[in-house]
VMD Tcl script that builds the backbone (N, CA, C; Angstrom):
set m [mol new atoms 399]
animate dup $m
set s [atomselect $m all]
$s set {name element resname resid chain x y z} {
  {N N MET 1 A -35.949 55.148 50.387}
  {CA C MET 1 A -35.002 55.603 49.306}
  {C C MET 1 A -35.386 54.801 48.049}
  {N N GLU 2 A -35.371 55.504 46.893}
  {CA C GLU 2 A -35.631 54.936 45.573}
  {C C GLU 2 A -34.538 54.034 45.210}
  {N N ASN 3 A -34.781 53.109 44.446}
  {CA C ASN 3 A -33.748 52.106 43.920}
  {C C ASN 3 A -32.858 53.055 43.046}
  {N N LEU 4 A -31.566 52.632 42.913}
  {CA C LEU 4 A -30.446 53.171 42.094}
  {C C LEU 4 A -30.815 52.680 40.816}
  {N N ARG 5 A -30.886 53.663 39.899}
  {CA C ARG 5 A -31.156 53.429 38.503}
  {C C ARG 5 A -29.781 53.411 37.710}
  {N N VAL 6 A -29.436 52.182 37.020}
  {CA C VAL 6 A -28.095 51.951 36.493}
  {C C VAL 6 A -28.197 51.597 34.909}
  {N N LEU 7 A -27.142 52.210 34.315}
  {CA C LEU 7 A -26.874 51.840 32.860}
  {C C LEU 7 A -25.617 51.088 32.898}
  {N N ILE 8 A -25.627 49.926 32.184}
  {CA C ILE 8 A -24.580 49.071 32.056}
  {C C ILE 8 A -24.032 49.085 30.636}
  {N N ALA 9 A -22.805 49.411 30.338}
  {CA C ALA 9 A -22.201 49.441 29.042}
  {C C ALA 9 A -20.994 48.525 28.971}
  {N N ASP 10 A -21.073 47.439 28.406}
  {CA C ASP 10 A -19.940 46.564 28.135}
  {C C ASP 10 A -20.285 45.786 26.902}
  {N N ASP 11 A -19.222 45.433 26.181}
  {CA C ASP 11 A -19.531 44.816 24.861}
  {C C ASP 11 A -19.576 43.247 25.082}
  {N N ASP 12 A -19.293 42.828 26.336}
  {CA C ASP 12 A -19.558 41.284 26.576}
  {C C ASP 12 A -20.776 41.085 27.289}
  {N N PRO 13 A -21.759 40.382 26.587}
  {CA C PRO 13 A -22.999 40.043 27.090}
  {C C PRO 13 A -22.942 39.322 28.500}
  {N N ILE 14 A -22.061 38.488 28.708}
  {CA C ILE 14 A -22.015 37.676 29.996}
  {C C ILE 14 A -21.645 38.660 31.101}
  {N N ILE 15 A -20.751 39.709 30.869}
  {CA C ILE 15 A -20.396 40.629 31.974}
  {C C ILE 15 A -21.614 41.555 32.262}
  {N N ARG 16 A -22.340 41.786 31.115}
  {CA C ARG 16 A -23.550 42.683 31.478}
  {C C ARG 16 A -24.582 41.890 32.166}
  {N N LEU 17 A -24.725 40.543 31.844}
  {CA C LEU 17 A -25.643 39.846 32.626}
  {C C LEU 17 A -25.217 39.615 34.092}
  {N N ASP 18 A -23.899 39.364 34.307}
  {CA C ASP 18 A -23.329 39.177 35.659}
  {C C ASP 18 A -23.639 40.592 36.476}
  {N N LEU 19 A -23.394 41.608 35.960}
  {CA C LEU 19 A -23.541 42.867 36.508}
  {C C LEU 19 A -24.992 43.098 36.825}
  {N N LYS 20 A -25.909 42.861 35.827}
  {CA C LYS 20 A -27.249 43.009 36.129}
  {C C LYS 20 A -27.709 42.191 37.291}
  {N N GLN 21 A -27.318 40.861 37.272}
  {CA C GLN 21 A -27.707 40.050 38.477}
  {C C GLN 21 A -27.349 40.450 39.811}
  {N N MET 22 A -26.016 40.963 39.796}
  {CA C MET 22 A -25.378 41.486 41.071}
  {C C MET 22 A -26.257 42.687 41.523}
  {N N LEU 23 A -26.485 43.636 40.606}
  {CA C LEU 23 A -27.222 44.872 40.978}
  {C C LEU 23 A -28.665 44.573 41.373}
  {N N GLU 24 A -29.341 43.636 40.695}
  {CA C GLU 24 A -30.804 43.375 41.045}
  {C C GLU 24 A -30.863 42.570 42.426}
  {N N THR 25 A -29.725 41.960 42.816}
  {CA C THR 25 A -29.667 41.340 44.164}
  {C C THR 25 A -29.976 42.484 45.174}
  {N N LEU 26 A -29.337 43.691 44.926}
  {CA C LEU 26 A -29.430 44.716 45.899}
  {C C LEU 26 A -30.828 45.509 45.662}
  {N N GLU 27 A -31.613 45.086 44.623}
  {CA C GLU 27 A -32.745 45.682 44.250}
  {C C GLU 27 A -32.411 47.178 43.528}
  {N N TYR 28 A -31.255 47.081 42.897}
  {CA C TYR 28 A -30.984 48.231 41.939}
  {C C TYR 28 A -31.687 48.003 40.737}
  {N N GLU 29 A -32.115 49.007 39.979}
  {CA C GLU 29 A -32.806 48.934 38.673}
  {C C GLU 29 A -31.920 49.056 37.587}
  {N N VAL 30 A -31.628 48.058 36.711}
  {CA C VAL 30 A -30.902 48.199 35.428}
  {C C VAL 30 A -31.788 48.807 34.454}
  {N N VAL 31 A -31.781 50.102 34.091}
  {CA C VAL 31 A -32.696 50.816 33.238}
  {C C VAL 31 A -32.301 50.731 31.767}
  {N N ALA 32 A -31.019 50.246 31.531}
  {CA C ALA 32 A -30.613 50.133 30.143}
  {C C ALA 32 A -29.205 49.412 30.119}
  {N N GLU 33 A -29.071 48.696 28.981}
  {CA C GLU 33 A -27.778 47.998 28.729}
  {C C GLU 33 A -27.294 48.434 27.301}
  {N N ALA 34 A -26.009 48.480 27.103}
  {CA C ALA 34 A -25.428 48.751 25.798}
  {C C ALA 34 A -24.096 47.957 25.539}
  {N N GLY 35 A -24.019 47.693 24.254}
  {CA C GLY 35 A -22.816 46.877 23.913}
  {C C GLY 35 A -21.688 47.732 23.370}
  {N N ASP 36 A -22.017 48.991 23.144}
  {CA C ASP 36 A -20.808 49.875 22.778}
  {C C ASP 36 A -21.143 51.330 23.194}
  {N N GLY 37 A -20.129 52.202 23.191}
  {CA C GLY 37 A -20.142 53.475 23.772}
  {C C GLY 37 A -21.228 54.311 23.070}
  {N N LYS 38 A -21.440 54.328 21.791}
  {CA C LYS 38 A -22.440 55.164 20.999}
  {C C LYS 38 A -23.833 54.693 21.511}
  {N N GLN 39 A -24.080 53.412 21.612}
  {CA C GLN 39 A -25.398 53.004 22.330}
  {C C GLN 39 A -25.540 53.683 23.714}
  {N N ALA 40 A -24.490 53.490 24.458}
  {CA C ALA 40 A -24.603 53.908 25.800}
  {C C ALA 40 A -24.927 55.522 26.010}
  {N N VAL 41 A -24.321 56.232 25.162}
  {CA C VAL 41 A -24.607 57.633 25.238}
  {C C VAL 41 A -26.036 57.923 24.898}
  {N N GLU 42 A -26.643 57.224 23.830}
  {CA C GLU 42 A -27.985 57.280 23.515}
  {C C GLU 42 A -28.908 56.917 24.594}
  {N N LYS 43 A -28.533 55.768 25.277}
  {CA C LYS 43 A -29.473 55.208 26.302}
  {C C LYS 43 A -29.240 56.157 27.639}
  {N N ALA 44 A -28.133 56.727 27.830}
  {CA C ALA 44 A -27.962 57.675 28.960}
  {C C ALA 44 A -28.888 58.912 28.745}
  {N N ARG 45 A -28.900 59.381 27.551}
  {CA C ARG 45 A -29.771 60.514 27.154}
  {C C ARG 45 A -31.277 60.181 27.478}
  {N N GLU 46 A -31.682 58.987 27.012}
  {CA C GLU 46 A -32.999 58.472 27.126}
  {C C GLU 46 A -33.465 58.241 28.631}
  {N N THR 47 A -32.637 57.483 29.272}
  {CA C THR 47 A -33.037 57.018 30.593}
  {C C THR 47 A -32.607 57.819 31.815}
  {N N LYS 48 A -31.630 58.771 31.615}
  {CA C LYS 48 A -31.074 59.578 32.848}
  {C C LYS 48 A -30.912 58.663 33.989}
  {N N PRO 49 A -29.837 57.676 33.919}
  {CA C PRO 49 A -29.605 56.741 35.091}
  {C C PRO 49 A -29.004 57.614 36.226}
  {N N ASP 50 A -28.928 56.961 37.313}
  {CA C ASP 50 A -28.300 57.496 38.572}
  {C C ASP 50 A -26.858 57.246 38.501}
  {N N VAL 51 A -26.537 56.286 37.891}
  {CA C VAL 51 A -25.017 55.887 37.719}
  {C C VAL 51 A -24.846 55.068 36.459}
  {N N CYS 52 A -23.635 55.266 35.843}
  {CA C CYS 52 A -23.238 54.212 34.584}
  {C C CYS 52 A -22.036 53.503 34.924}
  {N N ILE 53 A -22.131 52.316 34.694}
  {CA C ILE 53 A -21.000 51.287 34.730}
  {C C ILE 53 A -20.516 51.127 33.286}
  {N N LEU 54 A -19.317 51.484 33.081}
  {CA C LEU 54 A -18.842 51.602 31.730}
  {C C LEU 54 A -17.533 50.912 31.449}
  {N N ASP 55 A -17.527 50.109 30.552}
  {CA C ASP 55 A -16.164 49.275 30.183}
  {C C ASP 55 A -15.318 50.321 29.410}
  {N N VAL 56 A -14.061 50.122 29.632}
  {CA C VAL 56 A -13.076 51.054 28.794}
  {C C VAL 56 A -13.103 50.572 27.352}
  {N N LYS 57 A -12.842 49.230 27.160}
  {CA C LYS 57 A -12.767 48.737 25.768}
  {C C LYS 57 A -13.962 48.292 25.200}
  {N N MET 58 A -14.563 48.983 24.228}
  {CA C MET 58 A -15.773 48.521 23.429}
  {C C MET 58 A -15.579 48.894 22.022}
  {N N PRO 59 A -16.432 48.265 21.155}
  {CA C PRO 59 A -16.362 48.635 19.688}
  {C C PRO 59 A -17.182 49.879 19.395}
  {N N VAL 60 A -17.074 50.366 18.207}
  {CA C VAL 60 A -17.839 51.579 17.733}
  {C C VAL 60 A -17.254 52.757 18.417}
  {N N MET 61 A -17.530 52.819 19.870}
  {CA C MET 61 A -16.969 54.038 20.652}
  {C C MET 61 A -16.575 53.429 21.794}
  {N N ASP 62 A -15.248 53.609 22.173}
  {CA C ASP 62 A -14.791 53.069 23.482}
  {C C ASP 62 A -15.265 53.864 24.630}
  {N N GLY 63 A -14.969 53.349 25.852}
  {CA C GLY 63 A -15.472 53.913 27.070}
  {C C GLY 63 A -14.912 55.354 27.291}
  {N N VAL 64 A -13.685 55.502 26.983}
  {CA C VAL 64 A -13.033 56.781 27.149}
  {C C VAL 64 A -13.621 57.860 26.303}
  {N N THR 65 A -13.958 57.633 25.092}
  {CA C THR 65 A -14.694 58.550 24.134}
  {C C THR 65 A -16.024 58.719 24.603}
  {N N MET 66 A -16.770 57.663 25.057}
  {CA C MET 66 A -18.122 57.810 25.488}
  {C C MET 66 A -18.212 58.580 26.768}
  {N N LEU 67 A -17.225 58.418 27.643}
  {CA C LEU 67 A -17.086 59.300 28.875}
  {C C LEU 67 A -16.995 60.730 28.470}
  {N N GLY 68 A -16.120 61.044 27.542}
  {CA C GLY 68 A -16.108 62.491 26.994}
  {C C GLY 68 A -17.340 63.050 26.514}
  {N N LYS 69 A -18.003 62.227 25.691}
  {CA C LYS 69 A -19.377 62.727 25.292}
  {C C LYS 69 A -20.342 62.891 26.476}
  {N N LEU 70 A -20.300 61.991 27.346}
  {CA C LEU 70 A -21.259 62.134 28.427}
  {C C LEU 70 A -20.906 63.305 29.254}
  {N N LYS 71 A -19.647 63.672 29.535}
  {CA C LYS 71 A -19.396 64.855 30.323}
  {C C LYS 71 A -19.524 66.201 29.472}
  {N N ALA 72 A -19.598 66.049 28.192}
  {CA C ALA 72 A -19.743 67.174 27.347}
  {C C ALA 72 A -21.249 67.660 27.252}
  {N N ASP 73 A -22.103 66.765 27.568}
  {CA C ASP 73 A -23.567 66.851 27.410}
  {C C ASP 73 A -24.185 67.402 28.741}
  {N N ALA 74 A -24.635 68.587 28.722}
  {CA C ALA 74 A -25.232 69.286 29.922}
  {C C ALA 74 A -26.308 68.444 30.546}
  {N N ALA 75 A -27.033 67.718 29.839}
  {CA C ALA 75 A -28.192 67.062 30.301}
  {C C ALA 75 A -27.851 65.717 31.055}
  {N N ILE 76 A -26.632 65.228 30.801}
  {CA C ILE 76 A -26.270 63.938 31.490}
  {C C ILE 76 A -24.704 64.056 32.069}
  {N N LYS 77 A -24.178 65.116 32.042}
  {CA C LYS 77 A -22.844 65.225 32.528}
  {C C LYS 77 A -22.865 64.976 34.030}
  {N N HIS 78 A -23.770 64.974 34.763}
  {CA C HIS 78 A -23.798 64.947 36.218}
  {C C HIS 78 A -23.763 63.427 36.666}
  {N N ILE 79 A -24.114 62.604 35.628}
  {CA C ILE 79 A -24.196 61.117 36.035}
  {C C ILE 79 A -22.932 60.559 36.372}
  {N N PRO 80 A -22.797 60.020 37.523}
  {CA C PRO 80 A -21.588 59.440 38.015}
  {C C PRO 80 A -21.170 58.148 37.266}
  {N N VAL 81 A -19.840 57.928 37.006}
  {CA C VAL 81 A -19.405 56.728 36.245}
  {C C VAL 81 A -18.507 55.935 37.002}
  {N N ILE 82 A -18.698 54.566 37.114}
  {CA C ILE 82 A -17.920 53.513 37.528}
  {C C ILE 82 A -17.293 52.831 36.132}
  {N N MET 83 A -16.015 52.929 36.112}
  {CA C MET 83 A -15.365 52.502 34.820}
  {C C MET 83 A -14.752 50.987 35.086}
  {N N LEU 84 A -14.965 50.160 34.117}
  {CA C LEU 84 A -14.477 48.822 34.121}
  {C C LEU 84 A -13.199 48.714 33.330}
  {N N THR 85 A -12.274 48.156 33.836}
  {CA C THR 85 A -10.949 48.119 33.029}
  {C C THR 85 A -10.293 46.766 33.307}
  {N N ALA 86 A -9.611 46.245 32.240}
  {CA C ALA 86 A -8.880 44.988 32.534}
  {C C ALA 86 A -7.473 45.301 32.796}
  {N N GLU 87 A -7.143 46.620 32.705}
  {CA C GLU 87 A -5.652 47.042 33.212}
  {C C GLU 87 A -5.613 47.758 34.420}
  {N N SER 88 A -4.860 47.189 35.382}
  {CA C SER 88 A -4.881 47.756 36.752}
  {C C SER 88 A -3.544 48.651 36.977}
  {N N GLY 89 A -2.800 48.950 35.886}
  {CA C GLY 89 A -1.483 49.615 36.016}
  {C C GLY 89 A -1.873 51.097 36.572}
  {N N ARG 90 A -0.967 51.655 37.307}
  {CA C ARG 90 A -1.141 52.855 37.996}
  {C C ARG 90 A -1.317 54.021 36.852}
  {N N GLU 91 A -0.693 53.948 35.716}
  {CA C GLU 91 A -0.890 54.863 34.648}
  {C C GLU 91 A -2.337 54.847 34.079}
  {N N ASN 92 A -2.725 53.629 33.835}
  {CA C ASN 92 A -4.150 53.456 33.212}
  {C C ASN 92 A -5.206 53.947 34.272}
  {N N VAL 93 A -5.094 53.557 35.521}
  {CA C VAL 93 A -5.941 54.087 36.497}
  {C C VAL 93 A -5.939 55.650 36.747}
  {N N ALA 94 A -4.728 56.177 36.677}
  {CA C ALA 94 A -4.611 57.595 36.782}
  {C C ALA 94 A -5.285 58.232 35.579}
  {N N HIS 95 A -5.196 57.734 34.432}
  {CA C HIS 95 A -5.590 58.303 33.160}
  {C C HIS 95 A -7.264 58.402 33.332}
  {N N ILE 96 A -7.817 57.209 33.699}
  {CA C ILE 96 A -9.355 57.237 33.787}
  {C C ILE 96 A -9.802 58.177 34.843}
  {N N ALA 97 A -9.014 58.346 35.935}
  {CA C ALA 97 A -9.505 59.193 36.949}
  {C C ALA 97 A -9.448 60.542 36.553}
  {N N ARG 98 A -8.584 60.933 35.822}
  {CA C ARG 98 A -8.481 62.320 35.166}
  {C C ARG 98 A -9.652 62.618 34.367}
  {N N LEU 99 A -10.232 61.599 33.725}
  {CA C LEU 99 A -11.399 61.758 32.799}
  {C C LEU 99 A -12.653 62.166 33.506}
  {N N GLY 100 A -12.618 62.007 34.954}
  {CA C GLY 100 A -13.984 62.373 35.616}
  {C C GLY 100 A -14.763 61.176 36.092}
  {N N VAL 101 A -14.130 60.027 36.237}
  {CA C VAL 101 A -14.927 58.937 36.690}
  {C C VAL 101 A -15.039 59.025 38.109}
  {N N ARG 102 A -16.086 58.462 38.690}
  {CA C ARG 102 A -16.232 58.535 40.179}
  {C C ARG 102 A -15.467 57.413 40.779}
  {N N ASP 103 A -15.360 56.185 40.094}
  {CA C ASP 103 A -14.590 55.120 40.826}
  {C C ASP 103 A -14.355 54.048 39.542}
  {N N TYR 104 A -13.678 53.055 39.779}
  {CA C TYR 104 A -13.208 52.103 38.802}
  {C C TYR 104 A -13.108 50.592 39.542}
  {N N LEU 105 A -13.387 49.677 38.597}
  {CA C LEU 105 A -13.270 48.308 38.943}
  {C C LEU 105 A -12.380 47.625 37.947}
  {N N VAL 106 A -11.371 46.744 38.490}
  {CA C VAL 106 A -10.497 46.070 37.623}
  {C C VAL 106 A -11.105 44.789 37.293}
  {N N LYS 107 A -11.261 44.225 36.081}
  {CA C LYS 107 A -11.791 42.970 35.733}
  {C C LYS 107 A -10.667 41.856 36.030}
  {N N PRO 108 A -10.939 40.763 36.453}
  {CA C PRO 108 A -12.348 40.379 36.958}
  {C C PRO 108 A -12.474 40.901 38.343}
  {N N PHE 109 A -13.682 41.192 38.749}
  {CA C PHE 109 A -14.020 41.747 40.045}
  {C C PHE 109 A -15.039 40.938 40.709}
  {N N LYS 110 A -15.090 41.209 42.122}
  {CA C LYS 110 A -15.909 40.317 42.863}
  {C C LYS 110 A -17.326 41.151 43.178}
  {N N GLU 111 A -18.382 40.565 43.313}
  {CA C GLU 111 A -19.571 41.172 43.662}
  {C C GLU 111 A -19.502 42.262 44.695}
  {N N ASP 112 A -18.813 41.881 45.790}
  {CA C ASP 112 A -18.835 42.900 46.926}
  {C C ASP 112 A -17.912 44.051 46.611}
  {N N GLN 113 A -17.065 44.093 45.634}
  {CA C GLN 113 A -16.408 45.179 45.141}
  {C C GLN 113 A -17.272 46.183 44.451}
  {N N LEU 114 A -18.243 45.683 43.469}
  {CA C LEU 114 A -19.162 46.315 42.877}
  {C C LEU 114 A -20.117 47.032 43.844}
  {N N LEU 115 A -20.611 46.228 44.763}
  {CA C LEU 115 A -21.695 46.700 45.607}
  {C C LEU 115 A -21.089 47.774 46.431}
  {N N GLU 116 A -19.870 47.686 46.930}
  {CA C GLU 116 A -19.208 48.714 47.775}
  {C C GLU 116 A -19.099 50.050 46.936}
  {N N LYS 117 A -18.695 49.986 45.658}
  {CA C LYS 117 A -18.550 51.145 44.902}
  {C C LYS 117 A -19.840 51.747 44.497}
  {N N ALA 118 A -20.729 50.928 44.148}
  {CA C ALA 118 A -22.146 51.511 43.795}
  {C C ALA 118 A -22.694 52.107 45.076}
  {N N GLY 119 A -22.668 51.482 46.301}
  {CA C GLY 119 A -23.049 52.099 47.475}
  {C C GLY 119 A -22.513 53.328 47.806}
  {N N ARG 120 A -21.212 53.483 47.598}
  {CA C ARG 120 A -20.556 54.729 47.837}
  {C C ARG 120 A -21.061 55.935 47.121}
  {N N ILE 121 A -21.422 55.582 45.847}
  {CA C ILE 121 A -22.009 56.617 44.953}
  {C C ILE 121 A -23.360 57.027 45.404}
  {N N VAL 122 A -24.084 56.093 45.832}
  {CA C VAL 122 A -25.381 56.387 46.481}
  {C C VAL 122 A -25.386 57.369 47.673}
  {N N LYS 123 A -24.362 57.120 48.504}
  {CA C LYS 123 A -24.137 58.012 49.692}
  {C C LYS 123 A -23.561 59.457 49.170}
  {N N LEU 124 A -22.892 59.405 48.092}
  {CA C LEU 124 A -22.321 60.727 47.678}
  {C C LEU 124 A -23.359 61.563 46.821}
  {N N ALA 125 A -24.385 60.910 46.272}
  {CA C ALA 125 A -25.412 61.485 45.517}
  {C C ALA 125 A -25.856 62.703 46.171}
  {N N PRO 126 A -26.096 63.850 45.579}
  {CA C PRO 126 A -26.667 65.004 46.255}
  {C C PRO 126 A -28.258 64.616 46.422}
  {N N LYS 127 A -28.819 64.992 47.541}
  {CA C LYS 127 A -30.069 64.875 47.970}
  {C C LYS 127 A -30.894 65.937 47.238}
  {N N PRO 128 A -32.074 65.528 46.594}
  {CA C PRO 128 A -32.919 66.537 45.923}
  {C C PRO 128 A -33.472 67.544 47.001}
  {N N ALA 129 A -33.653 68.709 46.619}
  {CA C ALA 129 A -34.254 69.746 47.462}
  {C C ALA 129 A -35.679 69.482 47.845}
  {N N ALA 130 A -36.023 69.611 49.158}
  {CA C ALA 130 A -37.419 69.471 49.568}
  {C C ALA 130 A -38.389 70.421 48.829}
  {N N ALA 131 A -39.502 69.926 48.320}
  {CA C ALA 131 A -40.444 70.735 47.636}
  {C C ALA 131 A -41.113 71.581 48.706}
  {N N GLU 132 A -41.431 72.754 48.192}
  {CA C GLU 132 A -42.114 73.631 48.997}
  {C C GLU 132 A -43.699 73.679 48.621}
  {N N PHE 133 A -44.565 73.844 49.571}
  {CA C PHE 133 A -45.869 73.781 49.305}
  {C C PHE 133 A -46.625 75.007 49.925}
}
mol reanalyze $m
mol bondsrecalc $m
mol representation Tube
mol addrep $m
């Protein structure tokens, strides 16, 4: 199986570094990092990751707006998103779920929570059709 290719979007460089280290432990490939939603959309278009890990609150373009742009773009709308949020209230979680996220993590989170959610996405990813020769 190929390594999961991940885009990390969070305005906190420490969180991006922590996420990258956690994912690389599992030999996932962090193909891009972004500090705001606008950068994240551009990097998603460039790198076509297998999954995006996206913070809700970011400057320039927040995660909710970025998610809307991602889902509106035919070339990248299929990319599953794990949303990071500092708010664990039922209303907030329900709101991001309606936006089309695959899963979410409440900050602060533990490595095993991230790995479980990323692993679940890998299992849910559609298998490419076998090539005919």
